[in-house]
C-alpha positions, 0 to 999 in steps of 0.5 A: 510546580507549574502545569507544564512541569506537572504534565511532564511528570506524573501527569504525562503518563496518565494523560497519554494512557487515557488518550490511548484507551479512550474509544480505541476498543469501541472503534475496534469492536465496530470494525470486527462487528462490521466484518463478521456481521457482513461475512456471516450474513452473506454466508447465511443468505447464500447457503441458508436455503441449500439442501444437503451439499455433496463433496463437490459443492462443499469444495466450490462453496469453500472457495467462495467463502474465502473470497467473501473475506475481501468484500467483508474486509472492505465493508468493515474498513468503510464503516470505520472510516465513516465513524463520527469523532466520538467513536474514533480512537483518541490516539491520533495526531489531532489529540496528541498535538493538543499536548505539550511536546516532550523534551527539547527539539529533536535532531532530524535527518532526511534519508533518501535511498536509491539503487540504480534508479536515481531521479535527480528532479525528485532528489533536488526537490527533497534536498532543497526542502530539507535544507530550507530549514537546516535538515541534513540530507543523506543519499544512501546509494547502493547503485551498481551502475557507474553512470548512476554513481557519477550522476549522484556524485555530481548532484551531491557536489552541487547541492552540498549533501552527503552520499553514503555507500558501502562495500556490498548490498547485504540486506538490500535497502534495510541493510543500507539504512542500518549502515547509515544508523551505525555511522550517523545514528548517534547524531540524530534522534529521528530520520525521515525515510524517502524512496527515490521517487518520493517528494516530501515538503519541509512542512510535512516533515515538520508536522510528523516531527511535532506529532512524534514529540508528543509521545516518547512511545511513538517509533514511527509516524507514517505520512499521508502518501499519495500517488501521482504520475508524470506519465498519465495513461489509462493504467496510471490514471486508474492507479492514482485514483484508486490509491487516493480512494484507498487512503481516504477509506482504508488508511483513514479507518486505520487512523480511526483505530489509533494505529498505522501500517508502515509503507517502507518510505515517506515516514519519520522513524525514531533512531533509538527505537530502531536501535532497540530492536537491532535495526531494520529487518534485513529480509523481504517485507522489511517494512512490516517485519520491522514494524512488528518488532517495534510493536512487540517492543512496546512502541507505537505507530501513528498516521499523520493525515495532515502531512501530505507526501507523494510517490510516483506510481509505476509507469506501465503494466510490467513495472506494476506487475513486478511490484505486485509480484513482490507484494504477493511473495511477501504476503505468503508469510505475512500471517507469521507477523501476527502477535498478541503484542501488536495492535489488534487493528494492525493484526486485522490489517495484515490478515486482510492483506494476506487474504487479498493476495491469496484470493488471487489463487483462490479465484483462479481455483474457483473459476477452474472448478466451475469449468468442470461439469461435476463441480459446476454450480448454477450460481444464478439459481440460488434463490432471492436471498442468495442473489441478494448476497451476491449483489451485496458482495459485488456492490462492495467490491465495485463501489467502495471507492465511491465513498471517497467522493466526500473528500475534495480531491481532484483525483476523486471525481465520479468520472475518474473513479468510474474510469478507474474501476473499469480500467483497473479491472482490465489490468488487475484481472489478468494480474491474478495469474502471475500473482498466483504462480508467485504465491505457489512458488513462494509457498513451495520454497518456504515448505522446502526450507522448513523440511530441510531445517527440520530433517537435516538441521540446515539453516542460514538460507539466503534472504529473498532478493529485494525487488526494485520497482522500475521507475521509468517506462520501458522503450518501444515494444511491439505487439508480439513482444508484449504478448510474449511478456504476457504469456503467464496471464494468457496461458493461466487465464485461458486454461479454465475457459478452454476446459469449460469450452471442451466440457461444454459447461456454460456456467464455466464460460460465463464466469470465465468471460471477464478473464477472456475479455481482459486477456484480449483487451490488455495487450492492445491497451499496453501496445497503444500506451507504449506507442505514444497512446497516452490520454494526457492533454496539457491544461490550457491557460484558460482552463481553471485549476481545481479550487484545491490548487492555489496557482501562486503557491501550488498547495494542496489544502485540507481543513485546518492545514496551512499550506502543505507544499506539494510543489511541482509533482502534484502540479505536473499530475494536474497539468494533464486532463483525463 
């Protein structure tokens, strides 16, 4: 028996088990130690010197303690993202690719999903990349607009790909995928899932395939999905830079922990694994719920950092708000996905995501509490240790994207990150208001369903509607229309300021100052952007491209990666100079 045969028999299980366990517990221990160490240190510094607290103080400090979960989580992810190789989990793409592939080359299809948002240029790129090496390309079309359906049919005829439709939209996107699996799943081992605004080169897909072939337990390979924009404004520019920094911090930390979340697109998925759990979960938050079922079944998810793919960031504030409201709705029940069979790193990731969205509501409650005289606390008179604790939390929240400066990415420069922090605050602070309203409405709806189920035995509630993020910016909007659309932000954010002003509580006014500035500036900035006030400028022929961009190939180069093609989407993004 040669070495290859030995490896595929009894030696295979031992080798993979060793890679899964080696240093995986060490990186997890560092994550939890960093999180709890930061959290309880800040709590001790802030509250250690306090005398006995009354009920009002306990209420306010409880809200403040919840908000402290956010910088503690960011700090923990940042620490793990910086771990040297010997402390990282060995279960990653680099170590797996050193092994021999299992079995024969798999049969793979590329699946492109759309619902009244077909983008022909994106689809053409994806289709050509798939067909360049013989991968079948399917368009799962749930469109109800007849013009969209005609456009898709013309595209399919021109590019020789197959359109898959169904009689209804049951299960939304997840239902469309399950319908495709029932019809074509027997013909394929894996499929690479794309949204209508996704771009994935064949090299990136092939890299995910090679990673998946190294371990039969891998059900999902999530590619490194970076945001780009063809409509560069203050909002989209800040979103792109922050998302790139997020991938180099939080997602890199997840890689070092030996697992990966699922973003719902730009990922390679095992057909047999999905079939074993009965298909995609046909509910809201289908990506996390499906991943949770895969983990409970014993499968694993992994992050392919060297497989770079792209997605378009929402084009304006209202599109981004619609996506954020969907995420806020889904976050309410996210803790129910925690399971002892899920990787601990994924459980921590889900908990942090839940806390991040609930903190919108907690922050507004905290500022409102400070607006009342009886609950107002002089947070600037907490002593030297308390000031150090406050400075530490604010520093982590503001400066965590700066960690990404160590990577060579044209979107991650000091100037762009500083601009992203400032403009991101202008956009995101007011968004806490609609997010909070959505969280309250979803919580009330879930409680009402629970009561009806327990008291009256009523079941079979209709699933939450799948919200599609608009891919195209709205038409012209005047300032009055913009202000009407922002009524939730203006009303909710102004409420604590009005209370503090009427009660003459100075600290309430000081803590409400960022909200006051944001709700004044935001409508003006949106109006400017909707009326051609973009900040984009074409790069001249004399202006040199960033060294990561090879003009001949249009590639984004990483260490030990050979020419992962990003084609036109990234070059369009780089053709605008902030």
